[in-house]
C-alpha positions in Angstrom: 15.1 22.4 16.4 12.1 23.3 14.4 10.5 26.6 15.1 6.8 27.2 15.3 6.9 29.2 12.1 8.7 26.3 10.3 6.1 23.9 11.6 3.3 26.1 10.5 4.8 26.4 7.0 5.2 22.7 6.8 1.5 22.2 7.7 0.3 24.9 5.3 2.3 23.3 2.5 1.0 19.8 3.2 -2.6 21.0 3.4 -2.4 23.1 0.3 -1.3 20.0 -1.5 -4.3 18.2 -0.1 -6.6 21.0 -1.3 -5.2 20.6 -4.8 -5.8 16.9 -4.6 -9.3 17.5 -3.3 -10.0 19.8 -6.3 -8.8 17.3 -8.8 -11.0 14.5 -7.2 -14.0 16.8 -7.1 -13.6 17.6 -10.7 -13.7 13.8 -11.5 -16.9 13.7 -9.4 -18.7 16.2 -11.6 -20.4 13.4 -13.5 -22.5 12.4 -10.5 -25.9 11.2 -11.5 -27.7 10.6 -8.2 -29.1 13.6 -6.5 -27.9 12.4 -3.1 -24.3 12.1 -4.4 -24.4 15.6 -5.9 -25.7 16.9 -2.5 -22.8 15.2 -0.7 -20.3 16.7 -3.2 -21.7 20.2 -2.6 -21.4 19.6 1.2 -17.8 18.5 0.8 -17.0 21.5 -1.3 -18.4 23.8 1.5 -16.1 22.0 3.9 -13.2 22.6 1.5 -14.0 26.3 1.4 -14.0 26.4 5.2 -10.7 24.6 5.4 -9.1 27.0 2.8 -10.2 29.9 5.1 -8.6 28.1 8.1 -5.3 27.7 6.2 -5.4 31.4 5.3 -5.8 32.3 9.0 -3.1 29.8 10.0 -0.6 31.6 7.8 -1.4 34.9 9.4 -1.8 34.0 13.1 -0.2 30.6 13.4 0.5 30.1 17.1 -2.9 29.4 18.5 -4.4 27.9 15.3 -1.7 25.3 15.1 -2.4 24.2 18.6 -6.1 23.5 17.8 -5.9 20.4 15.6 -9.7 20.2 15.2 -10.0 21.6 11.7 -7.2 19.4 10.5 -8.8 16.2 11.9 -12.1 17.3 10.3 -10.3 17.8 6.9 -9.0 14.2 7.0 -12.6 13.0 7.3 -13.8 15.2 4.5 -11.0 14.1 2.2 -11.8 10.4 3.0 -15.5 11.0 2.2 -14.6 12.6 -1.2 -12.3 9.7 -2.1 -15.1 7.2 -1.4 -17.5 9.2 -3.5 -15.1 9.4 -6.4 -14.3 5.7 -6.2 -18.1 5.0 -6.3 -18.3 6.9 -9.6 -15.2 5.4 -11.2 -16.2 1.8 -10.4 
């Protein structure tokens, strides 16, 4: 049976990988020409920073944070928006 600590560690590992992927995609998006797109990228980076803070808290006080899936659901939306923005640039 998986303990809460193991579950937290699994989530932290998964979302750290997502943060790394986010950073790689954001780097590709640096060549944005439209002001609106640059503003969206800045907003997404702010969300990334908030999520990184959440992960740090999760590692240090996991039980209640893990039960609140809100930040993780929001992160999925942020990551999807970034992927669409990068796809727009590449194509």
